[in-house]
N, CA, C and O atoms as CSV, one atom per row, in Angstrom:
chain,resi,resn,atom,element,x,y,z
A,1,MET,N,N,-59.320,-112.376,-55.047
A,1,MET,CA,C,-59.711,-110.783,-54.785
A,1,MET,C,C,-59.581,-110.610,-56.064
A,1,MET,O,O,-59.811,-111.490,-56.894
A,2,GLY,N,N,-59.195,-109.442,-56.325
A,2,GLY,CA,C,-59.101,-108.887,-57.691
A,2,GLY,C,C,-59.808,-107.797,-57.905
A,2,GLY,O,O,-59.484,-107.120,-58.881
A,3,LYS,N,N,-60.908,-107.362,-57.088
A,3,LYS,CA,C,-61.633,-106.051,-57.063
A,3,LYS,C,C,-61.172,-104.813,-57.202
A,3,LYS,O,O,-59.962,-104.590,-57.241
A,4,TYR,N,N,-62.015,-103.937,-57.286
A,4,TYR,CA,C,-60.876,-102.429,-57.858
A,4,TYR,C,C,-62.276,-101.432,-57.039
A,4,TYR,O,O,-63.482,-101.209,-57.145
A,5,LEU,N,N,-61.597,-101.237,-56.571
A,5,LEU,CA,C,-62.606,-99.610,-55.355
A,5,LEU,C,C,-61.942,-98.334,-55.628
A,5,LEU,O,O,-60.872,-97.952,-55.153
A,6,ASP,N,N,-63.029,-97.463,-56.801
A,6,ASP,CA,C,-62.507,-96.749,-57.161
A,6,ASP,C,C,-63.793,-95.005,-55.884
A,6,ASP,O,O,-65.015,-94.862,-55.823
A,7,ILE,N,N,-62.780,-94.261,-55.278
A,7,ILE,CA,C,-63.400,-93.894,-54.436
A,7,ILE,C,C,-63.701,-92.020,-54.697
A,7,ILE,O,O,-63.355,-91.603,-55.803
A,8,CYS,N,N,-64.128,-91.298,-54.005
A,8,CYS,CA,C,-63.779,-90.040,-54.019
A,8,CYS,C,C,-64.897,-89.614,-52.656
A,8,CYS,O,O,-66.084,-89.839,-52.422
A,9,ILE,N,N,-63.943,-88.992,-52.052
A,9,ILE,CA,C,-64.141,-88.281,-50.593
A,9,ILE,C,C,-64.426,-86.629,-50.810
A,9,ILE,O,O,-63.441,-86.094,-51.319
A,10,MET,N,N,-65.400,-85.811,-50.579
A,10,MET,CA,C,-65.767,-84.692,-50.863
A,10,MET,C,C,-66.997,-83.963,-50.178
A,10,MET,O,O,-68.185,-84.166,-49.930
A,11,PRO,N,N,-65.837,-82.818,-49.986
A,11,PRO,CA,C,-67.344,-81.782,-49.267
A,11,PRO,C,C,-68.269,-80.563,-49.910
A,11,PRO,O,O,-68.052,-79.634,-50.689
A,12,ILE,N,N,-69.490,-81.088,-49.125
A,12,ILE,CA,C,-70.368,-80.285,-49.922
A,12,ILE,C,C,-71.265,-79.405,-48.760
A,12,ILE,O,O,-71.546,-79.681,-47.594
A,13,PRO,N,N,-71.492,-78.568,-49.362
A,13,PRO,CA,C,-72.866,-77.981,-48.475
A,13,PRO,C,C,-74.154,-78.908,-47.992
A,13,PRO,O,O,-74.739,-79.737,-48.690
A,14,LYS,N,N,-74.416,-78.586,-46.740
A,14,LYS,CA,C,-75.160,-79.962,-46.327
A,14,LYS,C,C,-76.720,-79.810,-46.900
A,14,LYS,O,O,-77.587,-80.684,-46.879
A,15,SER,N,N,-76.856,-78.158,-47.529
A,15,SER,CA,C,-78.166,-78.223,-48.086
A,15,SER,C,C,-78.476,-78.697,-49.230
A,15,SER,O,O,-79.571,-78.953,-49.731
A,16,LYS,N,N,-76.725,-78.859,-49.858
A,16,LYS,CA,C,-76.944,-79.926,-51.212
A,16,LYS,C,C,-77.165,-81.135,-51.221
A,16,LYS,O,O,-76.857,-81.631,-52.305
A,17,VAL,N,N,-77.492,-81.717,-50.628
A,17,VAL,CA,C,-77.104,-83.179,-50.219
A,17,VAL,C,C,-78.665,-83.826,-51.049
A,17,VAL,O,O,-78.769,-84.881,-51.675
A,18,PRO,N,N,-79.557,-82.965,-50.829
A,18,PRO,CA,C,-80.856,-83.563,-51.537
A,18,PRO,C,C,-80.190,-83.648,-53.408
A,18,PRO,O,O,-80.336,-84.558,-54.225
A,19,ALA,N,N,-79.641,-82.635,-53.517
A,19,ALA,CA,C,-79.054,-82.166,-55.268
A,19,ALA,C,C,-77.933,-83.057,-55.885
A,19,ALA,O,O,-77.830,-83.282,-57.091
A,20,TYR,N,N,-76.906,-83.652,-54.681
A,20,TYR,CA,C,-76.059,-84.236,-54.999
A,20,TYR,C,C,-77.350,-86.331,-54.934
A,20,TYR,O,O,-77.603,-87.020,-55.923
A,21,THR,N,N,-77.569,-86.482,-54.190
A,21,THR,CA,C,-78.791,-87.539,-54.193
A,21,THR,C,C,-79.014,-87.897,-55.621
A,21,THR,O,O,-78.484,-88.820,-56.240
A,22,LYS,N,N,-79.760,-87.145,-55.989
A,22,LYS,CA,C,-80.285,-86.764,-57.455
A,22,LYS,C,C,-79.449,-87.304,-57.994
A,22,LYS,O,O,-79.290,-88.513,-58.162
A,23,THR,N,N,-78.552,-86.049,-58.464
A,23,THR,CA,C,-77.332,-86.512,-59.989
A,23,THR,C,C,-76.920,-88.132,-59.282
A,23,THR,O,O,-77.115,-89.144,-59.954
A,24,THR,N,N,-76.390,-88.204,-57.993
A,24,THR,CA,C,-75.755,-89.210,-58.092
A,24,THR,C,C,-76.393,-90.621,-58.159
A,24,THR,O,O,-75.671,-91.570,-58.464
A,25,ARG,N,N,-77.407,-90.768,-57.951
A,25,ARG,CA,C,-78.599,-91.997,-58.449
A,25,ARG,C,C,-78.771,-92.078,-59.899
A,25,ARG,O,O,-79.127,-93.133,-60.423
A,26,ILE,N,N,-78.450,-90.628,-60.822
A,26,ILE,CA,C,-77.940,-90.937,-61.909
A,26,ILE,C,C,-77.016,-91.318,-62.684
A,26,ILE,O,O,-77.228,-91.935,-63.728
A,27,VAL,N,N,-75.768,-90.957,-62.212
A,27,VAL,CA,C,-74.647,-91.480,-62.229
A,27,VAL,C,C,-74.700,-93.049,-61.961
A,27,VAL,O,O,-74.689,-93.795,-62.940
A,28,GLY,N,N,-74.767,-93.679,-60.440
A,28,GLY,CA,C,-74.666,-94.647,-60.302
A,28,GLY,C,C,-75.821,-95.738,-61.304
A,28,GLY,O,O,-75.430,-96.886,-61.512
A,29,LYS,N,N,-76.967,-95.377,-61.778
A,29,LYS,CA,C,-77.605,-96.239,-62.610
A,29,LYS,C,C,-76.648,-96.323,-63.561
A,29,LYS,O,O,-76.113,-97.415,-63.752
A,30,LEU,N,N,-76.184,-94.935,-64.486
A,30,LEU,CA,C,-74.826,-95.032,-65.981
A,30,LEU,C,C,-74.103,-96.043,-65.246
A,30,LEU,O,O,-74.323,-97.177,-65.671
A,31,LEU,N,N,-73.002,-95.945,-63.900
A,31,LEU,CA,C,-72.088,-96.449,-63.924
A,31,LEU,C,C,-72.448,-98.554,-64.102
A,31,LEU,O,O,-71.644,-99.409,-64.472
A,32,LEU,N,N,-74.087,-98.757,-63.618
A,32,LEU,CA,C,-73.894,-100.414,-63.604
A,32,LEU,C,C,-74.225,-100.497,-64.563
A,32,LEU,O,O,-73.891,-101.598,-65.002
A,33,LYS,N,N,-75.020,-99.646,-65.615
A,33,LYS,CA,C,-75.301,-99.998,-66.968
A,33,LYS,C,C,-73.970,-100.101,-67.828
A,33,LYS,O,O,-73.917,-101.052,-68.608
A,34,HIS,N,N,-73.294,-99.558,-67.796
A,34,HIS,CA,C,-72.174,-99.844,-68.184
A,34,HIS,C,C,-70.990,-100.917,-67.731
A,34,HIS,O,O,-69.999,-101.113,-68.434
A,35,GLY,N,N,-71.197,-101.515,-66.602
A,35,GLY,CA,C,-70.759,-103.167,-66.161
A,35,GLY,C,C,-70.214,-102.653,-64.602
A,35,GLY,O,O,-69.486,-103.447,-64.006
A,36,ALA,N,N,-70.486,-101.590,-64.056
A,36,ALA,CA,C,-69.564,-101.454,-62.880
A,36,ALA,C,C,-70.422,-102.004,-61.715
A,36,ALA,O,O,-71.648,-101.900,-61.676
A,37,LEU,N,N,-69.602,-102.645,-60.698
A,37,LEU,CA,C,-70.699,-103.826,-60.140
A,37,LEU,C,C,-71.138,-103.577,-58.792
A,37,LEU,O,O,-71.197,-104.555,-58.047
A,38,ALA,N,N,-71.490,-102.323,-58.294
A,38,ALA,CA,C,-71.596,-101.507,-57.105
A,38,ALA,C,C,-71.295,-99.729,-57.114
A,38,ALA,O,O,-70.238,-99.228,-57.495
A,39,SER,N,N,-72.507,-98.951,-56.596
A,39,SER,CA,C,-72.207,-97.917,-57.120
A,39,SER,C,C,-73.061,-97.300,-55.287
A,39,SER,O,O,-74.278,-97.355,-55.112
A,40,ARG,N,N,-72.058,-96.775,-54.184
A,40,ARG,CA,C,-72.483,-96.277,-53.469
A,40,ARG,C,C,-72.093,-95.226,-52.847
A,40,ARG,O,O,-70.867,-95.118,-52.817
A,41,ASP,N,N,-72.947,-94.019,-52.097
A,41,ASP,CA,C,-72.498,-92.994,-51.699
A,41,ASP,C,C,-72.948,-92.406,-50.461
A,41,ASP,O,O,-74.066,-91.902,-50.360
A,42,TYR,N,N,-72.100,-92.454,-49.500
A,42,TYR,CA,C,-72.405,-91.954,-48.238
A,42,TYR,C,C,-72.319,-90.407,-47.522
A,42,TYR,O,O,-71.372,-89.675,-47.809
A,43,VAL,N,N,-73.288,-90.000,-46.650
A,43,VAL,CA,C,-73.124,-88.990,-46.229
A,43,VAL,C,C,-72.236,-88.860,-44.823
A,43,VAL,O,O,-72.116,-90.024,-44.440
A,44,SER,N,N,-71.553,-87.974,-43.871
A,44,SER,CA,C,-70.626,-88.603,-42.777
A,44,SER,C,C,-71.773,-87.996,-42.122
A,44,SER,O,O,-72.718,-87.401,-42.640
A,45,GLU,N,N,-71.498,-88.281,-40.708
A,45,GLU,CA,C,-72.473,-87.994,-39.660
A,45,GLU,C,C,-71.565,-87.922,-38.233
A,45,GLU,O,O,-71.764,-87.146,-37.298
A,46,ASP,N,N,-70.407,-89.054,-38.346
A,46,ASP,CA,C,-69.935,-88.723,-36.913
A,46,ASP,C,C,-69.054,-87.925,-36.621
A,46,ASP,O,O,-68.683,-87.465,-37.701
A,47,GLU,N,N,-68.357,-87.369,-35.646
A,47,GLU,CA,C,-67.414,-86.572,-34.980
A,47,GLU,C,C,-66.269,-86.615,-35.810
A,47,GLU,O,O,-65.658,-85.647,-36.261
A,48,ASN,N,N,-65.934,-88.291,-36.040
A,48,ASN,CA,C,-64.658,-88.432,-36.630
A,48,ASN,C,C,-64.686,-88.040,-37.836
A,48,ASN,O,O,-63.598,-87.522,-38.089
A,49,ALA,N,N,-65.466,-88.016,-38.838
A,49,ALA,CA,C,-65.693,-87.571,-39.830
A,49,ALA,C,C,-65.664,-85.861,-40.566
A,49,ALA,O,O,-65.193,-85.336,-41.575
A,50,THR,N,N,-66.668,-85.334,-39.074
A,50,THR,CA,C,-67.039,-83.994,-38.945
A,50,THR,C,C,-66.159,-83.304,-38.497
A,50,THR,O,O,-66.089,-82.174,-38.981
A,51,LYS,N,N,-65.233,-83.648,-37.509
A,51,LYS,CA,C,-64.741,-82.741,-37.048
A,51,LYS,C,C,-63.320,-83.225,-36.635
A,51,LYS,O,O,-62.604,-82.513,-35.931
A,52,LEU,N,N,-63.030,-84.116,-36.961
A,52,LEU,CA,C,-61.707,-84.421,-36.214
A,52,LEU,C,C,-60.562,-85.247,-37.594
A,52,LEU,O,O,-59.459,-84.869,-37.987
A,53,SER,N,N,-61.239,-86.228,-37.948
A,53,SER,CA,C,-59.720,-86.096,-39.150
A,53,SER,C,C,-60.265,-85.713,-40.944
A,53,SER,O,O,-59.553,-85.072,-41.717
A,54,PHE,N,N,-61.270,-86.120,-41.211
A,54,PHE,CA,C,-61.254,-85.307,-42.521
A,54,PHE,C,C,-61.081,-84.105,-42.606
A,54,PHE,O,O,-60.272,-83.635,-43.406
A,55,PRO,N,N,-61.796,-83.380,-41.809
A,55,PRO,CA,C,-61.982,-81.732,-41.686
A,55,PRO,C,C,-60.411,-81.018,-42.231
A,55,PRO,O,O,-60.255,-80.321,-43.233
A,56,LYS,N,N,-59.172,-81.516,-41.057
A,56,LYS,CA,C,-58.089,-81.441,-40.886
A,56,LYS,C,C,-57.241,-81.403,-42.576
A,56,LYS,O,O,-56.487,-80.487,-42.904
A,57,LYS,N,N,-57.529,-82.415,-43.335
A,57,LYS,CA,C,-56.836,-82.609,-44.379
A,57,LYS,C,C,-57.926,-81.586,-45.809
A,57,LYS,O,O,-57.520,-80.885,-46.736
A,58,ILE,N,N,-59.483,-81.983,-45.343
A,58,ILE,CA,C,-60.200,-81.065,-47.059
A,58,ILE,C,C,-60.576,-79.719,-46.359
A,58,ILE,O,O,-61.388,-79.017,-46.961
A,59,LYS,N,N,-60.086,-79.264,-45.154
A,59,LYS,CA,C,-60.644,-78.495,-44.648
A,59,LYS,C,C,-62.391,-78.112,-44.730
A,59,LYS,O,O,-62.864,-77.310,-45.535
A,60,LEU,N,N,-62.979,-78.684,-43.971
A,60,LEU,CA,C,-64.419,-78.470,-43.934
A,60,LEU,C,C,-65.066,-77.365,-43.118
A,60,LEU,O,O,-65.109,-77.149,-41.907
A,61,LYS,N,N,-65.739,-76.502,-44.575
A,61,LYS,CA,C,-66.366,-75.335,-43.647
A,61,LYS,C,C,-67.975,-75.830,-43.188
A,61,LYS,O,O,-68.564,-76.880,-43.446
A,62,LYS,N,N,-68.580,-74.179,-42.115
A,62,LYS,CA,C,-69.467,-74.542,-41.830
A,62,LYS,C,C,-70.508,-75.045,-42.818
A,62,LYS,O,O,-70.535,-74.845,-44.032
A,63,GLY,N,N,-71.273,-75.666,-42.144
A,63,GLY,CA,C,-72.271,-75.918,-42.855
A,63,GLY,C,C,-71.997,-77.026,-44.324
A,63,GLY,O,O,-72.658,-77.083,-45.361
A,64,GLU,N,N,-70.937,-77.714,-43.968
A,64,GLU,CA,C,-70.315,-79.001,-45.357
A,64,GLU,C,C,-70.502,-79.942,-44.195
A,64,GLU,O,O,-70.437,-79.776,-42.977
A,65,VAL,N,N,-70.892,-81.538,-45.366
A,65,VAL,CA,C,-70.601,-82.553,-44.987
A,65,VAL,C,C,-69.921,-82.974,-46.062
A,65,VAL,O,O,-69.850,-82.327,-47.107
A,66,LEU,N,N,-69.183,-84.503,-45.790
A,66,LEU,CA,C,-68.527,-85.177,-46.398
A,66,LEU,C,C,-69.397,-85.887,-46.845
A,66,LEU,O,O,-70.361,-86.284,-46.190
A,67,ILE,N,N,-69.151,-86.171,-48.153
A,67,ILE,CA,C,-69.896,-87.392,-48.724
A,67,ILE,C,C,-68.352,-88.424,-49.355
A,67,ILE,O,O,-67.379,-88.012,-49.987
A,68,PHE,N,N,-68.650,-89.754,-48.898
A,68,PHE,CA,C,-67.875,-90.815,-49.517
A,68,PHE,C,C,-68.265,-91.855,-50.738
A,68,PHE,O,O,-68.616,-93.028,-50.617
A,69,ALA,N,N,-68.101,-91.082,-51.958
A,69,ALA,CA,C,-68.630,-92.041,-52.720
A,69,ALA,C,C,-67.902,-93.256,-53.403
A,69,ALA,O,O,-66.717,-92.973,-53.582
A,70,GLU,N,N,-68.225,-94.513,-53.842
A,70,GLU,CA,C,-67.552,-96.077,-54.184
A,70,GLU,C,C,-68.174,-96.222,-55.397
A,70,GLU,O,O,-69.330,-95.833,-55.559
A,71,ALA,N,N,-67.401,-96.846,-56.448
A,71,ALA,CA,C,-67.763,-97.278,-57.508
A,71,ALA,C,C,-66.757,-98.887,-57.322
A,71,ALA,O,O,-65.609,-98.986,-56.890
A,72,LEU,N,N,-67.718,-100.041,-57.837
A,72,LEU,CA,C,-66.826,-101.592,-57.555
A,72,LEU,C,C,-66.560,-101.841,-59.174
A,72,LEU,O,O,-67.058,-101.453,-60.231
A,73,PHE,N,N,-65.526,-102.682,-58.764
A,73,PHE,CA,C,-65.377,-102.875,-60.534
A,73,PHE,C,C,-64.665,-103.877,-60.503
A,73,PHE,O,O,-64.070,-103.876,-59.425
A,74,LYS,N,N,-64.205,-105.365,-61.542
A,74,LYS,CA,C,-63.486,-106.108,-61.360
A,74,LYS,C,C,-62.215,-105.754,-60.898
A,74,LYS,O,O,-61.758,-105.937,-59.770
A,75,SER,N,N,-61.663,-105.211,-61.902
A,75,SER,CA,C,-60.276,-104.845,-62.143
A,75,SER,C,C,-60.051,-103.270,-62.206
A,75,SER,O,O,-61.055,-102.588,-61.999
A,76,LYS,N,N,-59.158,-102.779,-62.401
A,76,LYS,CA,C,-58.680,-101.399,-62.734
A,76,LYS,C,C,-59.003,-101.573,-64.104
A,76,LYS,O,O,-59.995,-100.920,-64.427
A,77,ALA,N,N,-58.511,-102.214,-64.983
A,77,ALA,CA,C,-59.063,-101.906,-66.684
A,77,ALA,C,C,-60.476,-102.074,-66.608
A,77,ALA,O,O,-61.183,-101.252,-67.192
A,78,HIS,N,N,-61.041,-103.097,-65.922
A,78,HIS,CA,C,-62.611,-102.908,-65.958
A,78,HIS,C,C,-62.760,-101.542,-65.718
A,78,HIS,O,O,-63.239,-100.917,-66.664
A,79,ARG,N,N,-62.467,-100.864,-64.654
A,79,ARG,CA,C,-62.925,-99.244,-64.260
A,79,ARG,C,C,-62.966,-98.596,-65.704
A,79,ARG,O,O,-63.911,-98.045,-66.269
A,80,ASP,N,N,-61.505,-98.846,-66.198
A,80,ASP,CA,C,-61.264,-98.109,-67.163
A,80,ASP,C,C,-61.725,-97.926,-68.071
A,80,ASP,O,O,-61.827,-96.785,-68.523
A,81,LYS,N,N,-62.380,-99.467,-68.950
A,81,LYS,CA,C,-63.441,-99.800,-69.662
A,81,LYS,C,C,-64.602,-98.580,-69.351
A,81,LYS,O,O,-64.718,-97.563,-70.034
A,82,VAL,N,N,-65.394,-98.911,-68.211
A,82,VAL,CA,C,-66.715,-98.297,-67.428
A,82,VAL,C,C,-66.714,-96.855,-67.809
A,82,VAL,O,O,-67.498,-96.360,-68.618
A,83,PHE,N,N,-65.740,-96.192,-67.140
A,83,PHE,CA,C,-65.418,-95.044,-67.219
A,83,PHE,C,C,-65.354,-94.211,-68.845
A,83,PHE,O,O,-65.682,-93.053,-69.105
A,84,LYS,N,N,-64.889,-95.125,-69.631
A,84,LYS,CA,C,-64.801,-94.877,-71.240
A,84,LYS,C,C,-66.214,-94.915,-71.722
A,84,LYS,O,O,-66.659,-93.941,-72.330
A,85,ALA,N,N,-66.916,-95.915,-71.508
A,85,ALA,CA,C,-67.795,-95.725,-71.562
A,85,ALA,C,C,-68.946,-95.032,-71.164
A,85,ALA,O,O,-70.073,-95.101,-71.654
A,86,MET,N,N,-68.667,-94.562,-70.511
A,86,MET,CA,C,-69.918,-94.021,-69.845
A,86,MET,C,C,-69.969,-92.222,-70.197
A,86,MET,O,O,-70.950,-91.479,-70.182
A,87,ALA,N,N,-68.048,-91.795,-70.603
A,87,ALA,CA,C,-68.202,-90.463,-71.141
A,87,ALA,C,C,-68.810,-90.502,-72.450
A,87,ALA,O,O,-69.405,-89.481,-72.793
A,88,LYS,N,N,-68.774,-91.629,-73.371
A,88,LYS,CA,C,-69.382,-91.131,-74.634
A,88,LYS,C,C,-71.083,-91.316,-74.047
A,88,LYS,O,O,-71.704,-91.494,-75.094
A,89,ASP,N,N,-71.815,-91.344,-73.209
A,89,ASP,CA,C,-73.373,-92.046,-72.858
A,89,ASP,C,C,-73.759,-90.584,-72.896
A,89,ASP,O,O,-73.330,-89.604,-72.287
A,90,PRO,N,N,-74.696,-90.748,-73.795
A,90,PRO,CA,C,-75.785,-89.275,-73.492
A,90,PRO,C,C,-76.277,-89.077,-72.362
A,90,PRO,O,O,-76.269,-87.907,-71.980
A,91,GLY,N,N,-76.676,-89.788,-71.741
A,91,GLY,CA,C,-77.027,-89.342,-70.416
A,91,GLY,C,C,-76.153,-89.213,-69.544
A,91,GLY,O,O,-76.590,-89.112,-68.397
A,92,MET,N,N,-75.126,-89.182,-69.666
A,92,MET,CA,C,-73.654,-88.278,-69.149
A,92,MET,C,C,-73.101,-87.342,-69.336
A,92,MET,O,O,-72.583,-86.601,-68.500
A,93,GLN,N,N,-73.134,-87.228,-70.588
A,93,GLN,CA,C,-72.801,-85.987,-71.733
A,93,GLN,C,C,-74.238,-85.233,-71.212
A,93,GLN,O,O,-74.814,-85.956,-72.025
A,94,LYS,N,N,-75.279,-84.494,-70.642
A,94,LYS,CA,C,-76.293,-83.637,-70.365
A,94,LYS,C,C,-76.521,-83.879,-68.708
A,94,LYS,O,O,-77.426,-83.402,-68.024
A,95,LEU,N,N,-75.810,-84.454,-68.425
A,95,LEU,CA,C,-75.982,-84.237,-66.483
A,95,LEU,C,C,-75.304,-83.380,-66.267
A,95,LEU,O,O,-74.137,-83.405,-66.661
A,96,GLY,N,N,-75.865,-82.223,-65.495
A,96,GLY,CA,C,-74.869,-81.558,-64.697
A,96,GLY,C,C,-74.447,-82.052,-63.549
A,96,GLY,O,O,-75.302,-82.506,-62.789
A,97,MET,N,N,-72.950,-82.083,-63.131
A,97,MET,CA,C,-72.384,-82.685,-62.149
A,97,MET,C,C,-72.244,-81.951,-60.442
A,97,MET,O,O,-71.929,-82.432,-59.353
A,98,GLY,N,N,-72.666,-80.541,-60.910
A,98,GLY,CA,C,-72.996,-80.019,-59.612
A,98,GLY,C,C,-71.434,-78.786,-59.396
A,98,GLY,O,O,-70.820,-78.458,-58.380
A,99,GLU,N,N,-71.309,-78.514,-60.408
A,99,GLU,CA,C,-70.119,-77.219,-60.628
A,99,GLU,C,C,-70.260,-76.394,-59.556
A,99,GLU,O,O,-69.424,-75.912,-58.791
A,100,GLU,N,N,-71.377,-76.308,-59.612
A,100,GLU,CA,C,-71.804,-74.623,-58.744
A,100,GLU,C,C,-71.590,-75.030,-56.957
A,100,GLU,O,O,-71.021,-74.169,-56.285
A,101,TRP,N,N,-71.854,-75.769,-56.552
A,101,TRP,CA,C,-71.268,-76.616,-55.654
A,101,TRP,C,C,-70.731,-77.629,-55.049
A,101,TRP,O,O,-71.068,-78.163,-53.992
A,102,MET,N,N,-69.656,-77.938,-55.949
A,102,MET,CA,C,-68.734,-78.805,-55.751
A,102,MET,C,C,-67.548,-78.150,-55.968
A,102,MET,O,O,-67.259,-77.600,-57.030
A,103,ASP,N,N,-66.572,-78.210,-54.599
A,103,ASP,CA,C,-64.929,-78.012,-54.909
A,103,ASP,C,C,-64.353,-79.157,-55.436
A,103,ASP,O,O,-64.157,-80.159,-54.749
A,104,GLN,N,N,-64.041,-79.066,-56.727
A,104,GLN,CA,C,-63.030,-80.213,-57.244
A,104,GLN,C,C,-61.802,-79.805,-56.552
A,104,GLN,O,O,-61.196,-80.853,-56.330
A,105,LYS,N,N,-61.117,-78.794,-56.091
A,105,LYS,CA,C,-60.231,-78.872,-55.483
A,105,LYS,C,C,-59.788,-79.341,-54.025
A,105,LYS,O,O,-58.652,-79.196,-53.573
A,106,ARG,N,N,-60.618,-79.793,-53.513
A,106,ARG,CA,C,-61.086,-80.238,-51.972
A,106,ARG,C,C,-61.141,-81.344,-52.137
A,106,ARG,O,O,-61.171,-81.999,-51.096
A,107,CYS,N,N,-61.186,-82.191,-53.550
A,107,CYS,CA,C,-61.718,-83.654,-53.351
A,107,CYS,C,C,-60.635,-84.631,-53.274
A,107,CYS,O,O,-59.551,-84.585,-53.857
A,108,VAL,N,N,-61.115,-85.595,-52.408
A,108,VAL,CA,C,-59.963,-86.493,-52.714
A,108,VAL,C,C,-60.610,-87.760,-53.083
A,108,VAL,O,O,-61.560,-88.346,-52.563
A,109,MET,N,N,-59.461,-88.214,-54.684
A,109,MET,CA,C,-59.991,-89.334,-55.491
A,109,MET,C,C,-58.826,-90.026,-55.297
A,109,MET,O,O,-57.752,-89.675,-54.809
A,110,GLY,N,N,-59.395,-91.589,-55.988
A,110,GLY,CA,C,-58.318,-92.349,-56.140
A,110,GLY,C,C,-59.085,-94.213,-56.334
A,110,GLY,O,O,-60.041,-94.750,-55.774
A,111,GLY,N,N,-58.090,-94.716,-57.395
A,111,GLY,CA,C,-58.641,-96.374,-56.693
A,111,GLY,C,C,-57.551,-97.319,-56.172
A,111,GLY,O,O,-56.325,-97.227,-56.111
A,112,PHE,N,N,-58.268,-98.080,-55.887
A,112,PHE,CA,C,-57.725,-99.385,-54.607
A,112,PHE,C,C,-57.900,-100.402,-55.410
A,112,PHE,O,O,-58.962,-100.403,-56.032
A,113,SER,N,N,-56.954,-101.532,-55.633
A,113,SER,CA,C,-57.214,-103.281,-55.454
A,113,SER,C,C,-57.147,-103.511,-54.118
A,113,SER,O,O,-56.522,-102.852,-53.287
A,114,MET,N,N,-58.062,-104.825,-53.884
A,114,MET,CA,C,-58.345,-105.375,-53.172
A,114,MET,C,C,-57.312,-105.796,-52.503
A,114,MET,O,O,-56.328,-105.510,-53.185
A,115,ILE,N,N,-57.020,-106.274,-51.628
A,115,ILE,CA,C,-55.833,-106.596,-50.887
A,115,ILE,C,C,-56.735,-108.193,-49.993
A,115,ILE,O,O,-56.329,-109.353,-50.052
A,116,ALA,N,N,-57.975,-107.694,-49.256
A,116,ALA,CA,C,-58.592,-108.754,-48.572
A,116,ALA,C,C,-60.021,-108.627,-48.103
A,116,ALA,O,O,-60.357,-107.557,-47.594
A,117,SER,N,N,-60.531,-109.196,-48.171
A,117,SER,CA,C,-62.479,-109.241,-47.866
A,117,SER,C,C,-62.777,-109.993,-46.883
A,117,SER,O,O,-62.288,-111.115,-46.755
A,118,VAL,N,N,-63.510,-109.545,-46.165
A,118,VAL,CA,C,-64.232,-110.354,-44.971
A,118,VAL,C,C,-65.422,-109.805,-44.923
A,118,VAL,O,O,-65.792,-108.634,-44.831
A,119,GLU,N,N,-66.148,-111.133,-45.020
A,119,GLU,CA,C,-67.707,-110.583,-45.081
A,119,GLU,C,C,-69.133,-111.780,-44.691
A,119,GLU,O,O,-70.298,-111.387,-44.732
């Protein structure tokens, strides 16, 4: 196995999903450019994600949706190397990361080592 997944779960206003999508496509291309195996983003739509589970932890506000973003790497060391290279990339330097609509205090982030995979 050995793969490593970096995730971020964040609330954003539903009206900002198109802007988020534009930004995350650029970030995803930079991740792949610097060696990530995959970059994927999802928006919540079922009741468990929008009303039952996550809102209790993240305190989803009216008009917000949850974004689940993931990036896949070979290992934690590989993730660290990719992130370090991205931080120096001119494309990343000039990219606004949605500070005006993303509440960093309500984001859940972390890295996970794969222990099983059934595909």
